[in-house]
N, C-alpha and C positions, 0 to 999 in steps of 0.2 A: 381664437388662434387656430391655424390649420394643424391637423393631426400629423405628427412626424412619423414617417414610415419606419418600420422596424429595420428594414434594410439599409436605411440612411444613417442609423445610429452607430457611432464608431466604436470599434473594439479597442480597449485600451489595456495597459498593464495594471494589474492590482498590486497593492502594497498591504503591509500590516494595518494601515489605516482603514482598510476595507474589511477588516476581520468581522465586525459586527454585521455588515450588509451581506457577507457570505453566509454567516450563520443564519441570518434571517431567511436567506434564499433556500438553504437546506430545510429549515422548518416549513417554509411555504410548500415544498414538495413532499412533506410528510416524512422527511429524514430527521434524525436527531440533529441538534444545533452543532455539536462537535467543535466548539471554539478551539479546544486544545489542539486537535488534529489540523484544523484550518491554519492556525498560527504556525505550526511546524511546516506544513506544505508551502505556505506563502513565504516563509524565510528560507527554505532549502530549495524551492522551485521557483517558477515564474508563473504567476497568475495572470489570467486574461478575463476581462469582463466587459459587459455592455450595460451602461447606465440607463435607467428608466427615467425618462423626463418627469415622471410623477413621484420620483424617489426610489431608492433602493436599486437593485440590479435586475436586469432582464435575464441575464445569463452569466455564468461563470464557469471556469475550469482551471485546472493547474497542470503545468508540464514540469516534470522533474528530469533533469538531464544527468547522465553518468558518462564518466571518461574525462577527456580534457575539455577545457572551455572552448578551444579552438576547433576541435573536431570530436564531438560527443560520439561515444560508441553506441549509445541507446538513449531513448527518451521515453518516459512513461507519462501517459495522459490519465488524469483522474478528476473526480468531482465535477463532471460534466452535467451541468444543471440549467434548466430554463424554467423561469417563473411560470406557475400554473396558467395565468391569464394570457401568457404569450406562447403556450405550447402548441405544437402541431402547426407552426407557421414558418418553418424552415430556419428558425434561429439556431438550433443545435447543429443543423447541417452547415450553416454559414460559419459558425464558430469553429467547427472541426475542419472546414476548408482553410480557414485562416491559419490554424495550427499546422496543417499540412504544408502550407506555403512557407510559414516561418521556419519549420524544421528542415526544409529541403530534402537532402538525401539521408538525413539521420534515421536510422531504423527506430521504429516506434513500437510500443506495446501498451495494451490496456486490459483491464478486466471489464468484461460486458455482461450486463443483465441480459435476460431473454428479451426485454423491451428494447434495449439499446442496440442489440446485435444487428438487426437488419440495416440500420443507418450505417454502422461501421463496415459492414460487408459491401454496402453500395459504394463506400469510399475507398474500397480496395484492401481492407483488413481481412485477414484469413484466421480462422480459429485453429490454433496450434496446440492447445491444452485445455484443461479444466481444473478448477479449484473448488473444494468443498468447504463451506463455512460450517464451523462447529461451534457450539456454545454450551456451557454447563460448568458445574463444579467437578473438577478432576479429583478422583479419590484414589489415585494410584499410591503404592508403597514404594519408598526409596529402595528397600531391599530387593525389590523385584527387578530393578534395572541395573544396580550395582555399577554406577559410573560416578566418579567423584565430580561434584559441582560445588561452586562457591560464588560469592558476589564478586563482580569484576572490580579491579582497581585501576587507577590511572596508569599504573605501569604496564597493565595488560593491553592498553590501546594499540601499540604498534603490532603486536601479534594478531589482535582482532582484525585490524586493517588488512594485514597480509592475507589472513585466511578469507575474509570477506571478499576481497578482490579476486582471489583464486577461484572461489566457488561462484560468485556472482558473475564474473567475466568482464567486469568493468569497475573503475575506480568510484567507490561510494563514500569517499572521506567525508564530504559535506553532510551526508546522512548520518554515518556512524559516529562522528564526533559530536553530533547533537543529541545522541541517544541518552547520555547520562543525565541531561537536563530535561529531555522529553519523557523518559520512561521512569516509572516508579521502581523498576528493578532491571538490572543488567547483570546477567550471570554467565559464567563460563564453565565448561566441562574440561577437565584435565586428565591427562595420562602421562605418567612419568615426567611430570613438570612441564608438559607440552599442552597448549590449548588445542582441543580437537572439536570444539563447538562453542557457540555462544547464542544467547536468546535475551530478548527484551520483553517486558510486559508493561504496556503503557495504558494510562487511564482513559476510558472513552465511556461517558455517561455512567452506567451501573456496572460495567464490566472492566476487566484488564485484558487488552488485546495482546496476544502473543505474536510478536514479529519484531524484527526478523528472527528466524529460527534456522540456524545453520549448524549442521552436525555431521560428523564423520560417518555415522550410520544411524539406523533406526533406534538402536538401543541408547545411543547418545541423545538422540532427540527426545526419546521418552524420559531420560533422566532430566534433562533441561525443563521439559514441561512440568514434570513432578516437582522439581525444586521451586519453579515460579508458582505453582498452585499452593505449595506449602507456606508461601509467604504472603498470601492474600486471602481475605475472606469474600472477595468478589468472585463470581463466575468468570471463567475465561472465555474468550472468543478467539478464533483464529481461522485462517483460510489455508488449507493444506492441498498441495498438488495431489490430485487424485491417483497419480502413479505410486504415491506412498501408501499403498493399501494396508500394510501392516500397522503403520502408525494410526491410520484412520480407525481401523477395527479395534485396536488397543484403546484409544481415547473413548470411543463409543461404549466399550465394554466397562470403562472406568468413569461413567457419568456424563460425558459429553454427548450432545445430540446433533444430528444434521439439521442445519437451518436452511441452507439454499446452495445452489451451484452457480458458478459464474464461468463464462468462457474466457480463456485467456487468448487474446488476439494479437497478431503482429502485422506490421506494415514494413515492407522493405527487407525482411528476413524471413526465413522459413521456420526457425526455432530461436529461442532466446539463447544468449551466450552463456558461457559458464558450465558448471556441473550440476544438472538438475538433481542428481542422486544424493547430493549433500545440501540442496536448497529445498527446505521443507515448507516454509512460509515466508511471505513478503513482510516487509515493514508495515505496510498497509496496501490494500489492493489499489489505492489511489496513486501510489508512488512505486510500485514493484518491489 
């Protein structure tokens, strides 16, 4: 049988039935399998993939849109992967061009590793920020931050959604309403009966990932991270906007260590919407 050209293989929509194939692709590239995260992204966003005639996937990625369905305010691109044996053959470029065509004039964002950044720059993405990944056992004391925190309840959801949209700059209802099932912890910070911040910790391999982390100020962000750490034996992992220097310094002082830096890139906008000063960490770098 003749060999099928990679360029001739169709790009199709992925569904939750492709979860195992996506996890296998992650593993193929030396990433953790991350089935839990893949399931979340495929249900909240739109997955794209190229089937390998020999089985599995040649490539995959997920796009998560925010705002209205008719006119998204922003779309985040994540989990862009190409199988090792098909790498460096233009597959990633083809996938990204397909997404750009699908999204039209919708502003785009992604977190890029140093390896991926040249391709994204070639496609018109600009670096507009940076995030620092931290990992470790946070050993801070509640008394040090002195902000009241508690587990979120169903009654808190409307207030959390209002705060999230105000800070993120676009409607994330389809993400936030999935957090109680996706995360092991969802906690809020309160002052005078008003929610001034919230954060989730969701399981990923041997860690709990802190995200989203939205807070009125750095002290509130510290309190939320401290409360999440107090309710897990796993190390925490999170990606914090580098402009939040005080939070980064505090976390490193209390047991967390820097793992990597990623470029925050945008296409069609010069900066992300919303209020960066209250947006400390994304849900996941794959979804913003």
